[in-house]
N, C-alpha and C positions, 0 to 999 in steps of 0.2 A: 445699219441697213433697216429699212422699213419692213414691216411684216409682208407687204405685197411683193417685196423683192426676194423673199426667202424661197428656197426650193421646197417642194412638197415633203421631202425627207425632214428638213428642218421644221417645217410647219407641223408635221406629225408629232415630233418631240415636244414642241412648244404647246400644242393643243392638249396633249396628254397631261402636261404640267398644269395648264390652266383649268382643266377639268378635274384636277385633284387625283389623277390616276398615276400616282407616283411609282407604284410597283410596275405597272405596265411600261411606263417611261424608262425605268431602270433596265428592263429586260428587252427593250425595243430592238437594239442593235443585234443582240444575240438571236432574237426571234427572227429577224429579217435574214440573217445569215443562214439559219437552219431552214427557213422557208425556201430560200434560193437553192440550197444544196439538195433539199428533198423534193423540190418541185411541188410545193404545197399549193392547194387551192386557196383562194382568198378567204373562204369561210374557215378553212382549217387554221390558217394563220391568225385570223381574228380571234377565233375561239381559244387558241393556245395563248395568245397574248393576254387575253382578259381572264384566263383561268387563275393565274397567279394573283391577279388583283382581287378577284372574288375570294380566294382562299385567305388572303391577308385580311380582308375586311371581315370575313367570318371569324377569324381568329381574334380580332379586336372586339367584335361583338360578344363572343363567348367570354372573353376576359372581363368585359364590363358587366355582363350578366352574372358571372360568378362573384364579382365584387359586390354587386347590388344585392345578391341573394342573402349574404351574411350567414352562410352555413357555419355552424359551430366547429365543424371539422369536415374533411372530405371523405365520403364513402361512395364506393362504386358497386354496381350490381354484381360484377364478376367476383367481388371479394366476399359476397354473402355466402355463408355456409348452409346451403340448402340441406345437406346431409344431416345437419344437426336439428333440423326442423322437418322431419319426414311428413308431418301432417299438412305442410304448406304446399299448395299447388304451384309448382314451378312454372308450368305453362301459362297460368293466369298472370304471374308476375312478368313473364316475358311478353305477354300480350300488352300489359300496361306499359312496358318499356318502349313499345312502338310509338307512344304518344297520341294514339287515337283518342284517348279520354280527354285530352286537352281540347281538341276540336269539337268534341261532343258536349263539352261543358260538364263532364262526368266527374263526380267526386270519388275519392278513394279514402276509405276509413280502415285503418289498421287497429284492431282490437287485440288485447292480450296482456298478460302480466308483465311486469318489468323484466328487462333483460332478454327478450326473445327476438329482438332485431327489428322492432317497429320503426324506430328512428333511423336505423341503417337503411331500410328500404325506402323510407320517405325521402331521405337525403339523396339516395342513389337515383331515384326517379326525378328529383329536383335537378340534379346535375345533368341528367339526360335531357331534361327540358331546356336547361340553359345552353347546352351544346347544340340543341336544335335551333337556337337563335331566339328563344323566348325569354322574357323577363320572369324571374322567380323571386319570391320573398319567403324567408324562413323566420319563424318566430314561435316562442313557446306561448301557450295560452295565458300564463300568468304575466309574462312580459308584455304581451299585447294589451291585456287588460290594464296594466299599469300605465302604459304609454297613452292609451285612449283616455284614461281617467285624467291624466295630466293635461292632455290636449283639450279635454272638455273644460277643465279649470282655467286654462289659458286662452280659451276661445279660439282654438286652432283645430277643432275636431274635424272640420270639413277637409282640411289639408291631410290630416292623418288618415282619415277614411279613404281618401284618394290613393294614398300610398299602399293601402291594403287591398284596394279593389281593382286598381289598374293592371298589376302584373298578370300575365297569362296564368300563372299558378301561384297559389298561396299555400304554404305548408304551415299548419298549426300543430305544434308538438305538445305532448304531455297534457292533454285535456283531461281533467279529473284528478290529477295528482294532488292538487290543492283546491279547496273549495273557494269559489269566487264570491265576492260580496254581491248583493243584489244589483248595485249600480254597474259593477264590472260585468256581471252576467248579461245585463241589458245591452252593453256595448258590444260584447261578443256576438250576441244575437243580431245586432244591427249589421255587423260585418258579414255574417252568414247570409242575411237577407239581401244585402247589397250585391254580393257576388252571385247569388241565385238569380237576381233580376238581370244581371249582366251576362249570365251564362258562363261565369268564370269558375274554373276548376279549383277544388280544394283538396289537399291531402291532409288528413287529420289522424293523429295517433292518440289512443286513449287506453287506459287500464281499467276503465269502467264499462260495465255492460249498459246497454241503452236504458234498461229499467232503473238504473241508478243515476241517470243524468239529471233528475230533479235536484239531487244534492249538489251536483256540479254547478247548476244554474241558480245558486243562492237559495236553494230550497223551493224554487218556483217551478212546479211540475208543468204548469200550463206553458210557460216560456220554453222549457226544455222540450216539450212535445212539439211546439211550433218550430223550434230550431231543427229538430230531427226530421220533421215533415219536409222541410226545404232541403236539408242536407242529404236525405236518403231518396229524394224523388228521382234523382239521376245519380246513382252511386254504385260502386263496387265495394262490398264489405269483405274484408279479409280477417278472419279469426286465426290467430297464431296461438296455439295451445301447448307448444313445446316447452322444454326446460330452459331456464335462464342460462345464458352463456356464462355469466359471472359465477353462478352457483356451480355450474359444471366445472369451470376452471378451478374453483376452490376445492371441489372434491378431488380433482386430479392432483392438485398440489398437495393435498393432505395425504393422498395415497402414496405419492413419491416420497414424502417425508417419512412415512411409516416404513417403506421399503428400505430407505437409507438407514434408519435406526436399526432395523432387523439385520441389515448387512453388516453392521458394526458389532454384531453379537450381543447387543444390549436390547433391552425392551423396557418400555415404560412401566413404572410401578403399578399403575392401574390401567387396565385395558379400556381405552376410551375411543378406540377406532374400530369400525366394522370392516369387513373384508373389502367392501367396495370403496372404502376411503372416506366415509362420512362419520363424523364424530357423533356419539350418542347424544351429546349435549347440544348439537346443532339444531336450531328450531326449524320447523317446517316452513318452507317458502313457496307460496303460490300452489299449495296443495302437494308439493313435492317433499317427501320426508327427508 
């Protein structure tokens, strides 16, 4: 039978298939039955039919965004231990989680010693961005510098720069953990400049105070100043000065071990553990004895 000879019921199913609305087509019969039983308006029926289609498309978009982002692991904001970092403004983090910074082209800079949750927060905000339907890309500063250096050598720098400037959000982790070579620092600077010109948001984590960024940028204080000028023009800077989670866990584990030994009625030959569970020989980390 030609398409002209089909009933409108059959045409509706065929049209949904031709338009690529597979979910709506799958639920068409059920939706029609519910609409008839509930005496739905045409608008209500159409909205109900398309809702499932939109939800499925959003699910696929989020899945692709998460795959593209290349997060090293999954972290969510609800898993962050705010009680362990009392100096961190939770209301500020919750405001950032609204995603307004993305539309404002505002950067976020997390500063602090290792182990205080900078990467956790950066990934969590990146996941929220992906779930909002935006492209995100995660990369460490050193890995980005290496990839850009390789692209430069292979004459594919333009393509690699596009990969770093097109996403709605770029997350650059561990800036300052290792010193960049001058050529690598120059490439990092180009990425910051390119995203600044496009009004593209950056989330950046660093263990270095801004006054030390000259060392980060291959010893070039002028380039570091220029990078900071662009990075901080539209930025929210979050300083996390709490205790390292890893150090805290080590202290707790040490304390448990001491209690276990004491419970067996034996004690070490030499007292090497303080009451709070930190060994005398443990070096100070980030100013925490």
